[in-house]
Each structure stands twice: as C-alpha cells, then as structure tokens.
C-alpha positions in Angstrom: 14.6 25.9 -4.1 14.2 22.2 -3.5 14.9 19.3 -5.8 14.3 15.7 -4.4 14.5 12.5 -6.5 11.1 10.9 -6.5 12.7 7.5 -5.6 13.8 9.1 -2.3 10.3 10.3 -1.6 9.0 6.8 -2.5 11.3 5.2 0.0 10.2 7.6 2.7 6.5 6.9 1.9 6.9 3.1 2.2 9.4 3.3 5.1 6.9 4.8 7.6 4.3 2.1 7.4 7.0 -0.6 7.3 8.5 0.7 10.5 5.1 1.3 12.1 3.9 -2.3 11.5 7.2 -3.8 12.5 7.3 -1.8 15.8 3.7 -2.6 16.7 4.1 -6.4 16.2 7.5 -6.7 17.9 6.4 -4.5 20.9 3.2 -6.4 21.3 5.0 -9.7 21.4 7.7 -8.5 23.8 5.5 -6.4 26.2 1.8 -7.3 25.6 2.1 -10.9 24.6 -0.8 -12.4 26.7 -3.2 -9.5 26.2 -2.6 -9.1 22.5 -3.0 -12.8 21.8 -6.2 -13.2 23.9 -9.3 -14.3 22.0 -12.8 -15.2 22.9 -12.0 -18.9 22.3 -9.3 -18.7 25.0 -6.9 -20.9 23.0 -3.1 -20.4 22.9 -1.6 -18.2 20.2 1.8 -17.0 19.2 1.2 -13.9 17.1 -1.1 -10.9 17.7 -3.4 -9.8 14.9 -2.8 -6.4 13.2 -6.0 -4.9 14.7 -4.8 -5.9 18.2 -1.2 -4.8 17.6 -1.9 -1.4 16.1 -5.2 -0.5 17.8 -5.4 -2.2 21.2 -2.3 -1.0 23.1 0.0 1.9 23.6 2.5 3.0 22.5 1.8 0.9 19.4 -1.3 2.7 18.3 0.3 6.1 18.5 3.5 5.0 16.7 1.3 3.5 13.9 -0.9 6.5 13.6 2.1 8.8 13.5 3.7 6.7 10.7 0.5 6.6 8.6 -0.1 10.3 9.0 3.5 11.0 7.9 3.2 8.9 4.7 -0.3 10.1 3.7 0.8 13.3 1.9 3.6 11.5 0.1 1.2 8.8 -1.1 -1.1 11.4 -2.5 1.9 13.0 -4.2 2.9 9.7 -5.7 -0.7 9.1 -6.9 -0.6 12.5 -8.7 2.8 11.6 -10.2 1.5 8.2 -11.4 -1.4 9.9 -13.1 0.9 12.0 -15.2 3.4 9.2 -15.6 0.7 7.0 -17.2 -0.6 9.9 -19.3 2.8 10.4 -21.0 1.8 7.4 -23.2 -0.2 7.7 -26.3 -1.9 4.5 -27.5 -3.7 5.8 -30.7 -7.3 4.9 -31.3 -7.8 3.4 -27.8 -6.6 6.5 -26.0 -10.0 7.3 -24.5 -10.3 3.8 -23.0 -6.7 4.0 -21.8 -7.2 7.4 -20.1 -10.3 6.1 -18.3 -8.4 3.2 -17.0 -5.7 5.5 -15.8 -8.3 7.6 -14.0 -9.9 4.6 -12.4 -6.5 3.2 -11.3 -5.5 6.5 -9.6 -8.9 6.9 -8.0 -8.5 3.4 -6.5 -5.0 4.5 -5.4 -6.4 7.6 -3.6 -9.3 5.7 -2.0 -6.9 3.0 -0.8 -4.9 5.6 1.0 -8.0 7.3 2.4 -9.3 3.9 3.7 -5.9 3.3 5.3 -6.1 6.6 7.1 -9.6 5.9 8.3 -9.0 2.4 9.7 -5.9 3.8 11.4 -7.6 6.7 13.0 -10.6 4.6 14.1 -9.4 1.3 15.7 -11.5 -1.8 16.0 -11.9 -1.2 19.7 -13.3 2.3 19.2 -15.7 1.6 16.4 -15.6 -1.9 14.9 -18.1 -1.3 12.2 -16.3 1.7 10.6 -12.9 0.0 11.1 -14.2 -3.1 9.3 -15.8 -1.2 6.4 -12.6 0.8 6.0 -10.5 -2.4 5.8 -12.8 -3.9 3.2 -12.6 -0.7 1.1 -8.8 -0.7 1.5 -8.5 -4.3 0.2 -10.9 -3.8 -2.7 -9.2 -0.6 -3.8 -5.7 -1.9 -3.4 -6.5 -5.0 -5.4 -8.1 -3.0 -8.2 -5.2 -0.6 -8.3 -2.6 -3.3 -8.4 -4.4 -5.1 -11.2 -5.0 -1.9 -13.3 -1.4 -0.8 -12.8 -0.1 -4.1 -14.2 -2.6 -4.0 -17.1 -1.7 -0.4 -18.1 2.0 -1.1 -18.1 1.5 -4.4 -20.0 -0.7 -2.6 -22.6 1.9 0.0 -23.4 4.4 -2.8 -24.0 2.1 -4.8 -26.2 1.1 -2.0 -28.5 4.7 -0.9 -28.9 4.4 2.7 -27.7 7.0 1.9 -25.0 10.0 -0.3 -25.7 10.7 -2.2 -22.5 14.1 -3.2 -21.5 14.8 -6.6 -19.9 14.8 -4.9 -16.5 11.5 -3.3 -17.2 9.9 -6.7 -18.0 11.5 -8.2 -14.9 9.9 -5.4 -12.7 6.5 -6.0 -14.3 6.8 -9.7 -13.5 7.5 -8.7 -9.9 4.5 -6.5 -9.8 2.2 -9.3 -11.2 3.7 -11.7 -8.7 3.1 -9.4 -5.7 -0.5 -8.7 -6.8 -1.3 -12.4 -7.2 0.5 -13.3 -3.9 -1.3 -10.5 -2.1 -4.7 -11.7 -3.2 -3.9 -15.3 -2.5 -2.6 -14.7 1.0 -5.6 -12.6 1.7 -8.0 -15.4 0.9 -5.9 -17.8 3.0 -6.2 -15.4 5.9 -10.0 -15.4 5.5 -10.0 -19.2 5.6 -8.0 -19.2 8.9 -10.3 -16.5 10.3 -13.5 -18.5 9.8 -11.8 -21.8 10.8 -10.8 -20.2 14.1 -14.3 -18.8 14.7 -15.8 -22.2 13.9 -13.5 -24.6 15.7 -11.5 -22.6 18.2 -8.3 -24.6 17.5 -5.0 -23.6 19.1 -2.7 -21.4 17.0 -5.0 -21.1 14.1 -5.6 -17.4 14.9 -1.8 -17.0 14.8 -1.8 -18.3 11.2 -4.5 -15.8 10.4 -2.3 -13.0 11.9 0.7 -14.2 9.9 -1.3 -14.0 6.7 -2.4 -10.5 7.7 1.3 -9.5 8.0 2.1 -11.0 4.6 -0.9 -9.2 3.0 0.3 -5.8 4.3 3.9 -6.4 3.6 3.3 -7.5 0.0 1.1 -4.4 -0.5 4.0 -2.3 0.8 6.4 -4.2 -1.5 4.2 -3.5 -4.5 4.1 0.2 -3.8 7.9 0.2 -3.3 8.3 -0.3 -7.0 7.5 3.4 -7.5 11.2 3.9 -6.6 12.0 2.0 -9.8 9.3 3.6 -11.9 10.4 7.1 -11.0 14.1 6.6 -10.8 14.7 9.3 -13.4 12.2 11.9 -12.0 12.5 14.5 -9.3 10.1 16.7 -7.3 11.2 20.3 -7.7 10.1 23.6 -6.1 11.2 26.8 -7.9 10.7 30.5 -7.6 8.1 32.0 -9.9 10.7 34.5 -11.0 13.0 31.8 -12.1 10.3 30.4 -14.4 9.4 33.8 -15.8 13.0 34.8 -16.4 13.8 31.4 -18.1 16.5 30.4 -15.6 14.5 27.2 -14.9 13.9 24.8 -17.8 11.8 21.7 -17.2 13.7 18.8 -18.8 
C-alpha cells in the first residue's frame, strides 16, 4: 500500500523542529525584539532566548508546538527502527551486555522525545518548574543517547562484526564531533547564564541565547544522520492478504 524510504521520513522528522526554531527566532527578532530581549537586569541584548522565542509570544509558540507535535510520531518510529537496526548485530559472548546498552540507548531516545514534548506543551511562563525539569531531562537523555549511539557503532566496528567503509567511519566521526560539540556548547551556555545573573553585563544574555541555538541545532544535526544510517531501508505498509499469499517478500 505504502512504501516510503526511511531517509525521507528522517528528513521530515528533523525538518519540522528546524523550521519551528528558525521561525520563532526570526519572528521574535523582527516583530517582538524589545519584549523578547527584556530581562530582569534591564541591559541591552540582541538575541532572544529559546524559552522567550518559543513560549512567550504568538504566533511563535503555536508554530513551534505544531512542528513538535508533527515530528513526535516520526521520532518514535525512528527510535523503534534504531532498536531493530542495532539488534541486527551479533557480538558473540558479550551479546547480553550489547543488548542492554541498546535498550538503554533507545529508552533515552524515547525519554528525550517525551521531555521535548512536555517542555513544548508547557512553556516557562505557564509553569516554570515543569518546563525546567523537562529541559534538564531532555539534556540528560539526549547526551546519554548520543554517547551510547557512538559507543554501540564503534563497538561493532572494533569486534569486526560489521566491516565499515571509509564513509561509515567518516559519519561516525561526525557523530562523535556533534556529541562533543553539543556537550561543550551546553556548558558554555551555563557559564553565560550564571554570569548574566551575577553581573548583569550587556549582551551576555545574547551569548547565552546563541549557545542555546547551537545546542539545539547540533542535536538536530546529530539526529539527521539517521538519513544516512537508514539510506537502504524503507517503511512499508502492506495488505495482510499479500503476506499470506506470498506476493510480498521482506528483503
């Protein structure tokens, strides 16, 4: 009935949040500049924070929520696909440990998505505590997932159960770089956040906002590599009669 390459579904899944965050930031700068950059310190800034851009104003908050709701189902589908994609590998005597790491990685992937939905549905202006806890959960689960994803792929290369091409190794290096960059820029954003709250210097909160953007964009870039991982796979819906009669064969 339907046959869609998973790389296409992956592009759609990352396209929605990419558009949502871009729209919210640009619209806030163009039409809500003063209000979105206002802080308790009352110092000049150039960039709105993500919480301000996606949760404090309309239509930004509705566009962002629409984009996240549209990508949620696809993200869960990709998590399911990654679970089976990793389990295609057999590592011998350490199979049990490998399977447990796969389960942990996919659990973190799912929790990351759930946390993103929660902090999107409940903005910082509506309930700051829940929004903050959801963001912390999002960051912890996303970091664990990215680390475990790189570890699992590297493990299959090291034990020789998968023979990587030069392109495969290059994409793994990109994954590791994006994970390290994501973690580093997040810690830099924390530094600017506390520096702003402590000294109320001009434009420091804009540096914090810029680091927020880079944190989210590097997360999106990491997940976009699913388009490479699944470039040979498709999502297919078929009639039950086709399976029973043998007209459909899973290749």
